[in-house]
N, C-alpha and C positions, 0 to 999 in steps of 0.2 A: 848623879842627883844626890843631894844631901838629905839627911833626916828632916822630916817636916817639923816646923816649929809649932808645937801644940801648947806652948805656954801663953800665947796671946790669942785674942779673939780673931784677929785677922788670919793668923796662921791656921787656926782650926777651921775657919770658913774656907780657906784655900784648899785645905786637905779634904774637906767634905766635898768640895767641887771636883777635886781630882778623883775621889772615890766614886762619885756619881758617873763618871765617864768610863769606869772599868766595866767591861762586859755589857755595855749598854744595848748593843744589838740583840743579845740573847734575852735580856730583860724585856725589851720592847716587843720582840718577836713572840715571846712567851705570853705576854699580856694580850697581844692582839689575837693569838690563837685561842686563848681562854675565852675572850669576849665573843669571838666568832662562833666557837663551838657551843658555848653556853646559850648564845642567842638563837642558834639553830635548834638546839634541843628544846629550849623554852617555846619557840615558835611552833615546833612540831607538837609539843605536849598541849599547847593551848589551841591547836587546830587551825592555826593561821594558814598552813599549807600541808597538803598530804605528802607524806614521805614514806619511803620503803624502810624496812628494818635495817638494811645494809647502810643506808644513808645516815640513819641514827647512830649506828656503830661507828661510822666515820666521824661523826660529830663528837661522840664521846672520846674517840681517839685524838681528835684535835685538842680537846680539853686536857687530856692526859699528857700529850706532847707539850702543850703550853706550860703546864706545871713543871714538867721535866726541864724545859728551857729556863724557866724562872728559877728553879732550884740550882741549876748549873750556874746561872749568873751570880747567885748568892755565894756559892762555893768559890767561884773564881775571884769574886771581890774580897772574900774573907782571906783567901790564900794570898792575894796581892797585898792586902793590909798587913798581914803577918810578916811577909817578906820585906815590905817597905819599912816597917818599924825596926826590924832586926838588922838588915843589911844596909839600909840607906839607898838601896837600888841604884 
């Protein structure tokens, strides 16, 4: 694969699309875990359903794991970007 052509608008758009695909499962999985965990915590705090303390800890764990996955995706995408521009992959 050659270096991306970033001098034209079409080349930049194609490269943006390429970068969006890098680590997509991590990013989407993290986003879903964050939303589910936060929704569960908010529902418990607002009294929509009674929960035990352990279930609330699991919900906070989901939020933390979601952020970890999201940050992993950012790290992987940044590493891919640096390698792609240096080596031409």
